[in-house]
C-alpha positions in Angstrom: 62.4 -69.3 4.3 60.3 -67.1 1.9 57.6 -64.8 3.2 55.0 -67.0 1.5 56.4 -70.1 3.1 56.4 -68.4 6.5 52.8 -67.3 6.0 51.7 -70.9 5.2 53.5 -72.2 8.3 51.7 -69.7 10.5 48.4 -70.8 9.1 48.8 -74.3 10.6 47.3 -74.6 14.0 48.1 -77.0 16.8 45.7 -79.6 15.5 46.6 -79.3 11.9 49.9 -81.1 11.7 48.4 -84.6 11.5 46.1 -83.4 8.7 49.0 -82.1 6.8 50.9 -85.3 7.2 47.9 -87.3 6.1 47.4 -85.1 3.0 50.9 -85.9 1.7 51.0 -89.8 2.0 54.0 -91.7 0.7 53.8 -93.9 -2.4 53.9 -97.1 -0.3 51.0 -95.9 1.8 49.0 -95.1 -1.3 49.5 -98.6 -2.7 48.6 -100.2 0.6 45.5 -98.1 1.2 42.8 -99.8 -0.8 39.8 -99.5 1.6 37.0 -97.1 0.8 37.5 -95.3 4.1 41.2 -94.5 3.4 40.3 -93.3 -0.1 37.6 -91.1 1.3 40.0 -89.6 3.8 42.5 -88.9 1.1 39.9 -87.1 -0.9 38.9 -85.0 2.1 42.5 -84.1 2.7 43.0 -83.1 -0.9 39.9 -80.8 -0.6 41.3 -79.3 2.6 44.6 -78.5 0.9 42.8 -76.9 -2.1 40.9 -74.7 0.3 44.0 -73.6 2.1 45.8 -73.0 -1.2 42.8 -70.9 -2.5 42.9 -68.7 0.6 46.7 -68.3 0.6 46.6 -67.1 -3.0 44.6 -64.0 -2.1 45.2 -63.3 1.6 48.0 -62.1 3.7 47.9 -62.0 7.5 49.9 -60.1 10.1 49.7 -60.9 13.8 51.1 -58.5 16.4 51.2 -58.3 20.1 50.6 -54.7 21.3 53.5 -53.6 23.3 54.1 -50.3 25.3 56.0 -48.6 22.5 53.0 -49.2 20.1 50.7 -47.3 22.4 49.8 -43.7 23.2 49.7 -41.9 26.5 46.4 -43.6 27.4 47.8 -47.1 27.0 45.9 -47.7 23.8 47.3 -48.8 20.4 48.1 -45.5 18.5 46.2 -45.0 15.3 49.4 -44.2 13.5 51.0 -47.6 14.4 47.8 -49.4 13.3 47.9 -47.6 9.9 51.5 -48.7 9.4 50.5 -52.4 9.9 47.5 -52.0 7.7 49.5 -50.4 4.8 52.2 -53.1 5.1 49.8 -56.0 5.0 47.8 -54.5 2.2 50.9 -53.8 0.1 52.1 -57.4 0.5 48.7 -58.7 -0.5 48.8 -56.6 -3.6 52.3 -57.7 -4.5 51.4 -61.3 -3.9 48.6 -61.0 -6.5 50.5 -59.0 -9.1 54.0 -60.5 -8.7 55.6 -57.1 -9.1 56.3 -54.0 -6.9 53.2 -52.0 -5.9 52.7 -48.6 -4.4 49.7 -47.2 -2.4 47.5 -44.8 -4.4 44.8 -44.2 -1.8 43.4 -45.5 1.4 39.7 -44.8 2.2 36.6 -46.1 4.0 38.4 -47.1 7.2 35.9 -47.2 10.0 37.3 -47.7 13.5 35.0 -49.6 15.9 37.1 -50.7 18.8 40.1 -49.4 20.8 43.0 -51.8 21.4 45.0 -51.9 24.6 48.5 -53.0 25.6 48.8 -56.8 25.9 46.1 -57.6 23.4 46.8 -59.3 20.0 46.1 -57.6 16.7 45.4 -59.6 13.5 45.4 -57.8 10.2 44.0 -59.6 7.1 44.3 -58.2 3.6 43.2 -59.7 0.3 42.9 -58.3 -3.3 39.2 -58.0 -3.9 39.4 -57.1 -7.6 42.1 -56.0 -10.2 41.5 -53.3 -12.8 44.2 -53.3 -15.4 47.1 -51.5 -13.6 45.4 -50.9 -10.2 43.7 -53.2 -7.7 41.5 -52.8 -4.6 42.7 -54.5 -1.4 40.2 -55.1 1.4 41.5 -55.0 5.0 40.0 -56.4 8.1 41.5 -55.8 11.6 40.5 -57.8 14.7 41.7 -57.8 18.3 41.9 -60.7 20.7 42.1 -60.4 24.4 44.6 -62.9 25.8 42.8 -63.6 29.0 39.1 -63.6 28.0 40.0 -64.9 24.4 37.2 -62.6 23.1 37.6 -61.6 19.5 36.3 -58.2 18.2 36.5 -56.4 14.9 38.6 -53.2 15.1 38.1 -51.8 11.6 37.6 -52.5 8.0 39.0 -50.5 5.1 40.0 -50.5 1.5 43.3 -49.5 -0.2 44.0 -48.9 -3.9 47.4 -50.1 -5.1 49.1 -49.4 -8.4 51.5 -51.9 -10.0 54.9 -50.4 -10.9 56.8 -52.7 -13.3 60.5 -52.2 -14.0 61.7 -50.0 -16.9 58.2 -48.4 -17.4 56.9 -51.6 -19.0 53.2 -51.9 -19.6 51.3 -54.5 -17.6 47.8 -55.7 -17.3 47.0 -57.3 -14.0 45.6 -60.8 -13.9 42.0 -60.9 -12.8 41.0 -62.2 -9.4 39.6 -65.7 -10.1 39.9 -67.4 -6.7 36.6 -66.6 -4.9 36.0 -69.5 -2.5 33.2 -68.0 -0.4 30.0 -66.0 -1.0 31.5 -63.1 0.9 34.4 -63.1 -1.6 31.9 -62.9 -4.5 30.1 -60.0 -2.8 33.3 -58.0 -2.2 34.4 -58.7 -5.8 31.1 -57.1 -7.1 31.2 -54.2 -4.6 34.8 -53.4 -5.5 33.6 -52.3 -9.0 31.0 -50.1 -7.4 33.5 -48.6 -4.9 35.9 -47.9 -7.8 33.1 -46.0 -9.7 32.4 -44.0 -6.6 36.0 -43.1 -6.2 36.3 -42.0 -9.9 33.0 -40.0 -9.6 33.9 -38.6 -6.2 35.7 -35.4 -7.4 32.9 -34.7 -9.9 30.2 -35.1 -7.3 32.2 -33.1 -4.7 32.6 -30.1 -7.1 29.0 -30.2 -8.1 27.8 -30.2 -4.5 30.2 -27.4 -3.6 28.6 -25.3 -6.2 25.1 -26.2 -5.3 25.4 -26.1 -1.5 23.9 -22.9 -0.1 25.1 -22.0 3.3 24.1 -19.4 5.8 27.6 -18.0 6.2 26.4 -15.5 8.7 25.4 -18.3 11.1 28.9 -19.7 10.9 30.5 -16.3 11.5 27.9 -14.9 13.9 28.5 -13.0 17.1 28.4 -16.2 19.2 31.4 -16.0 21.4 31.5 -19.8 21.8 32.5 -20.2 18.2 36.2 -21.0 17.8 38.2 -19.8 14.7 39.6 -22.8 12.8 42.8 -20.8 12.4 43.6 -21.4 16.1 43.9 -25.2 15.4 46.6 -25.0 12.7 49.5 -27.4 13.2 52.8 -27.5 11.2 55.3 -30.3 11.8 58.5 -31.4 10.0 60.1 -34.8 9.6 63.4 -35.8 8.0 63.1 -39.1 6.0 65.8 -41.5 7.2 66.6 -45.1 6.0 64.4 -46.7 8.7 61.4 -44.8 7.2 61.9 -46.3 3.7 60.1 -49.3 2.3 61.5 -52.2 0.3 61.4 -50.1 -2.9 63.5 -47.3 -1.5 60.7 -44.8 -1.2 59.3 -43.4 2.0 57.0 -46.0 3.5 53.4 -45.1 3.0 52.4 -46.4 6.4 55.0 -44.1 8.0 53.6 -41.1 6.2 50.1 -41.9 7.3 51.3 -42.3 10.9 52.9 -38.8 10.8 49.7 -37.4 9.2 47.5 -38.9 11.9 49.8 -37.4 14.6 49.5 -33.9 13.1 45.7 -34.3 12.8 45.4 -35.5 16.4 47.2 -32.4 17.6 45.0 -30.1 15.6 41.8 -31.8 17.0 43.1 -31.6 20.5 43.9 -27.9 20.2 40.2 -27.3 19.5 38.6 -29.4 22.2 41.1 -29.5 25.0 41.1 -33.3 25.2 42.3 -36.3 23.1 39.5 -37.3 20.7 39.2 -40.7 19.2 40.0 -41.3 15.5 36.7 -42.9 14.1 37.3 -43.0 10.4 39.5 -42.0 7.5 37.8 -40.3 4.6 40.7 -40.5 2.3 44.5 -40.8 2.3 45.5 -39.8 -1.2 49.1 -40.3 -2.4 50.0 -37.8 -5.2 53.7 -38.6 -5.5 56.7 -40.3 -4.0 59.3 -39.1 -1.6 62.7 -40.6 -0.8 65.4 -40.8 1.9 66.7 -37.3 2.6 63.5 -35.5 1.9 62.0 -33.0 4.4 58.3 -33.6 4.9 56.2 -30.8 6.2 52.8 -31.7 7.6 50.1 -29.1 7.8 46.9 -29.9 9.6 43.8 -27.8 10.5 40.2 -28.5 11.8 37.9 -27.9 8.8 34.5 -28.2 10.6 32.7 -29.7 13.6 29.5 -31.7 13.8 28.5 -31.9 17.4 30.0 -35.4 18.1 32.5 -35.4 15.3 35.0 -33.2 13.5 37.0 -33.3 10.4 40.7 -32.5 10.2 42.4 -31.9 6.8 46.1 -32.7 6.5 48.5 -31.7 3.6 52.0 -33.1 3.2 54.7 -31.2 1.3 58.1 -32.7 0.4 61.4 -31.0 -0.3 64.7 -32.3 -1.4 67.8 -30.3 -0.5 67.6 -28.1 -3.6 63.8 -27.5 -3.2 64.3 -26.8 0.5 66.7 -23.9 -0.2 64.5 -22.5 -3.0 61.2 -22.9 -1.1 59.6 -25.0 -3.8 57.5 -27.8 -2.2 56.0 -30.9 -3.8 52.5 -31.7 -2.7 52.7 -35.5 -2.2 49.8 -36.4 0.2 46.5 -35.2 1.5 43.9 -36.7 3.8 40.7 -36.0 5.8 40.4 -37.7 9.2 37.3 -37.9 11.3 37.5 -37.7 15.1 34.8 -38.4 17.6 34.0 -37.6 21.3 32.8 -41.2 21.9 33.7 -42.4 25.3 34.7 -39.0 26.5 32.0 -38.1 29.1 29.4 -37.4 26.4 31.1 -34.1 25.4 30.4 -32.3 22.2 32.9 -30.4 20.1 32.7 -26.6 20.1 31.3 -24.9 17.1 33.9 -23.3 14.7 34.0 -20.3 12.4 36.2 -19.4 9.4 38.0 -16.1 9.1 39.5 -16.5 5.6 38.4 -17.4 2.1 40.4 -20.6 2.3 38.6 -21.3 5.7 35.3 -20.9 4.0 36.3 -23.4 1.3 37.4 -25.9 3.9 34.3 -25.3 6.1 31.9 -26.0 3.2 34.0 -28.9 1.9 33.8 -30.7 5.2 30.0 -30.5 5.0 29.9 -31.9 1.5 32.4 -34.7 2.2 30.3 -35.8 5.2 27.2 -35.9 3.0 29.0 -38.0 0.3 30.7 -40.2 3.0 27.4 -41.0 4.7 25.6 -41.8 1.4 28.5 -44.0 0.2 28.5 -45.9 3.5 24.8 -46.7 3.3 24.8 -47.4 -0.4 27.6 -49.9 -0.1 26.6 -51.6 3.1 22.9 -51.7 2.3 21.5 -55.1 2.9 18.2 -56.7 4.0 18.6 -57.8 7.6 15.1 -59.2 7.8 11.5 -58.3 7.2 10.5 -54.9 8.5 6.8 -55.3 7.8 4.4 -56.5 10.4 1.1 -58.4 9.7 -1.9 -56.2 9.7 -5.1 -57.5 11.3 -8.2 -55.9 12.8 -7.2 -57.2 16.2 -3.9 -55.2 16.2 -5.1 -52.1 14.3 -5.1 -49.8 17.3 -1.6 -50.9 18.3 -0.2 -50.5 14.8 -1.8 -47.1 14.4 -0.4 -45.8 17.7 3.0 -47.2 16.9 2.9 -45.6 13.5 2.3 -42.1 14.9 4.7 -42.6 17.8 7.6 -43.7 15.5 7.2 -40.6 13.3 6.9 -38.3 16.3 10.1 -39.7 17.7 11.9 -39.4 14.4 10.8 -35.8 13.9 11.9 -35.0 17.5 15.5 -36.1 17.0 18.2 -33.5 17.5 21.3 -33.2 15.4 19.7 -32.9 11.9 22.4 -31.6 9.6 21.4 -29.4 6.6 22.4 -30.6 3.2 20.7 -28.1 0.8 19.1 -24.8 1.5 17.0 -23.3 -1.3 14.1 -20.8 -1.3 11.1 -22.7 0.2 13.1 -26.0 0.4 15.6 -27.4 2.9 17.0 -30.9 3.0 18.6 -32.5 6.1 20.3 -35.8 7.0 20.6 -37.6 10.4 22.8 -40.6 11.0 22.8 -42.6 14.2 24.7 -45.8 14.4 23.7 -47.7 11.2 20.5 -45.7 10.7 20.2 -43.0 8.1 17.2 -40.6 8.0 16.3 -37.7 5.7 14.1 -34.7 6.2 12.7 -32.2 3.7 11.2 -29.0 4.9 8.9 -27.1 2.5 7.4 -23.6 3.0 3.9 -23.7 1.4 1.5 -20.7 1.0 -1.5 -22.8 1.9 -3.4 -23.5 5.2 -2.0 -26.3 7.2 -5.4 -28.1 7.2 -5.7 -27.9 3.5 -2.2 -29.4 3.0 -3.1 -32.1 5.5 -6.2 -33.2 3.5 -4.4 -33.2 0.2 -1.3 -35.1 1.4 -3.3 -37.7 3.4 -5.0 -38.8 0.2 -2.2 -41.0 -1.3 -4.3 -41.9 -4.3 -3.6 -38.5 -5.8 0.1 -38.5 -5.0 1.1 -39.7 -8.5 -0.1 -36.3 -9.7 2.9 -34.6 -8.0 5.4 -37.4 -7.1 7.1 -38.7 -10.2 8.3 -41.9 -8.4 4.6 -43.0 -7.9 3.3 -45.0 -10.8 0.0 -45.9 -9.1 -1.4 -45.8 -5.6 -4.7 -47.6 -4.7 -6.5 -47.8 -1.4 -6.8 -51.4 -0.4 -9.0 -50.9 2.6 -10.3 -48.1 4.8 -9.9 -49.4 8.3 -11.2 -46.5 10.2 -11.5 -42.7 10.3 -7.8 -42.2 10.7 -6.2 -45.2 9.1 -6.0 -46.6 5.6 -4.2 -49.4 3.7 -2.5 -48.5 0.4 -0.8 -50.5 -2.3 1.9 -48.3 -3.9 3.6 -49.1 -7.2 6.7 -47.1 -8.1 8.6 -46.3 -11.2 11.9 -48.2 -11.8 15.1 -46.4 -10.6 18.6 -46.9 -12.1 17.2 -49.6 -14.5 16.4 -51.8 -11.5 13.2 -53.8 -11.3 10.2 -51.6 -10.3 9.3 -51.6 -6.6 6.0 -51.7 -4.8 4.9 -51.1 -1.2 2.0 -52.1 1.0 1.6 -49.5 3.8 -0.6 -48.4 6.6 -1.2 -44.7 6.7 -2.2 -43.2 10.1 -3.4 -39.6 10.3 -3.9 -37.3 13.3 -5.2 -33.8 13.5 -4.2 -31.5 16.3 -6.3 -31.6 19.5 -5.3 -28.1 20.5 -3.6 -25.0 19.1 0.1 -25.3 18.5 0.1 -29.0 17.7 1.0 -30.5 14.4 -0.9 -32.4 11.8 0.7 -35.9 11.3 0.6 -38.4 8.4 2.6 -41.5 9.2 3.4 -44.4 7.0 4.9 -47.9 7.5 4.9 -51.2 5.7 2.5 -54.0 6.7 1.7 -57.4 5.4 -1.9 -57.7 4.0 -3.1 -61.1 2.9 -5.2 -59.7 0.1 -2.2 -58.0 -1.5 0.4 -60.8 -2.2 3.7 -60.0 -3.9 3.5 -59.1 -7.5 6.0 -60.9 -9.7 6.4 -57.8 -11.8 7.7 -55.8 -8.8 10.2 -56.1 -6.0 8.2 -55.9 -2.8 10.0 -53.3 -0.6 9.4 -51.9 2.8 9.1 -48.6 4.6 10.1 -48.5 8.3 9.0 -45.0 9.2 8.0 -42.1 6.9 5.5 -39.4 6.6 4.6 -35.7 7.0 4.5 -33.3 9.9 2.6 -30.1 9.1 2.8 -27.0 11.2 0.6 -24.0 10.7 1.9 -20.4 10.2 0.6 -16.9 9.8 -1.1 -15.6 6.7 -2.3 -18.9 5.1 1.2 -20.3 5.4 2.4 -23.7 6.7 5.6 -25.7 7.0 5.4 -29.2 5.6 8.2 -31.5 6.8 8.7 -34.9 5.2 10.6 -37.6 7.0 11.9 -41.0 6.0 14.0 -43.5 7.9 15.9 -44.9 4.9 15.6 -48.7 4.3 17.1 -50.8 1.5 13.9 -50.4 -0.4 13.8 -46.6 -0.1 17.6 -46.0 -0.6 17.5 -46.1 -4.5 15.1 -43.2 -4.5 17.3 -40.9 -2.4 20.8 -42.1 -3.1 21.3 -39.8 -6.1 20.4 -36.8 -4.1 22.6 -37.7 -1.1 25.7 -38.2 -3.3 25.0 -35.2 -5.6 24.3 -37.2 -8.7 20.7 -35.9 -9.0 18.2 -33.4 -7.6 15.4 -36.0 -7.3 14.4 -35.1 -3.8 14.5 -31.3 -4.4 12.5 -31.7 -7.6 9.9 -33.8 -5.9 9.6 -31.2 -3.1 9.1 -28.4 -5.6 6.4 -30.4 -7.4 4.7 -31.0 -4.1 4.7 -27.3 -3.3 3.3 -26.4 -6.7 0.6 -29.0 -6.4 -0.6 -27.8 -3.0 -0.5 -24.1 -4.0 -2.3 -24.8 -7.2 -5.4 -26.4 -5.6 -7.7 -23.5 -4.7 -10.5 -25.4 -3.0 -10.9 -28.7 -1.1 -13.8 -30.1 0.8 -13.0 -30.4 4.5 
């Protein structure tokens, strides 16, 4: 039986056999079946077969029972084994679409959500999301089912890029993906183009951010005895490629290489922290060239940097044939960056690290930049409206909303774990990610009294003078000494329809020395300001300024924003390194505050 035929048989459940029989009636049955009911049933069965055929054209499924030899020392499915199954299933989906041999070009954006234990059942689904001339993106979804409870959970999602390899170097243009039976398929088809653009721009954005990222290297190489040198985490391991390691094309199986890479990365991470961390995501497996049976593969892994609850390990793979082995001339065939987490390990944090070589500095800075791009990419591609964030504003709930507004910004400002992105004279930008929430912070050093900055920033009607994103801002209603309602109209971004916001601004002055000035913003629904058809009504969940006084007419102004789908377009370029919009706006704010010589208090 062919693989496709076997897959189709596996798709038929216990209750499907009668449907299959009814969908293929004999000629005599058709002639005898004249009633409307039977004709209707036949039409339903035909639709069912079309739906099954549509799915089978795009999707390949693998189902595996997790056995002891698939597991690690903790009785959990090893990440390497899972990567093998993922690569196999994705490759078969690519070849099913193209009809010719395909090879893995890269694997990225794999986010691991659940651990899998011995005895559970793994289901891997792969489908071609979109084809681009000679390459295609394959989307992968992995789920786990517990046999006893029958509960079903998602383990991970990911995306692989495969390249078609026709025989005799013939040129080929892949057929487009036309079978998109569900709305989700259409969404993935559209996002595949965006993900491809990000992959192509990734190197350019990375190099730009590497040049622009200003780091306090002394802080990383300080006298803190708790800092661990990354050199102590280095791992080197060798493997000989044997026939069982080859794929059906005769090259080393990509899934096997990924498994060996994950093993080396896991050892490097364990050397740093003294326990076995959990693989949480794969930033990128990049396949630069092939290897074959008889090659010696050398795996080199090292911890690049740590981020409290996570760390990044870089892995490089070098291949040698027998001649290259004796001459010491390796071929660089693979590289990857794997992210490990302390999740589930007694709330521990990874120790801080320091670099001791020039290459160590490059890897240390590169890990910071990759995390910045990775987080931005994640939120850009997964950005969706989960429901309204605005709450109705009424006089009766004014006190509650005002308190909630101030409390939300105070909590956001008090979070620990802010990671610096850019450090410039007078300006620093930070990012904070927690679960699916992304927040940004911009610190500005201003040579102005804190009270003066507070009065200028709390008047949103003059914000268009220094914020290029603000087209217009009008006060809808003054609802008290410390609260006002504003209607904000913004400039269009990335050729999208312009956005507008209706917000409640709540202000608080310090009640005693040492406290901060606070200006908090959040979206509300105001009956007198209905949606404008010329704008996309968007929402702010939590944003605002926290202003702290300093010596000699100096203050620190900190701007916070818990990013929502409506806010993301204004900060996405800065997060990914495509623009300096946030830094430019901060500079404009500082110039404006310092240029105003007098203000009535």
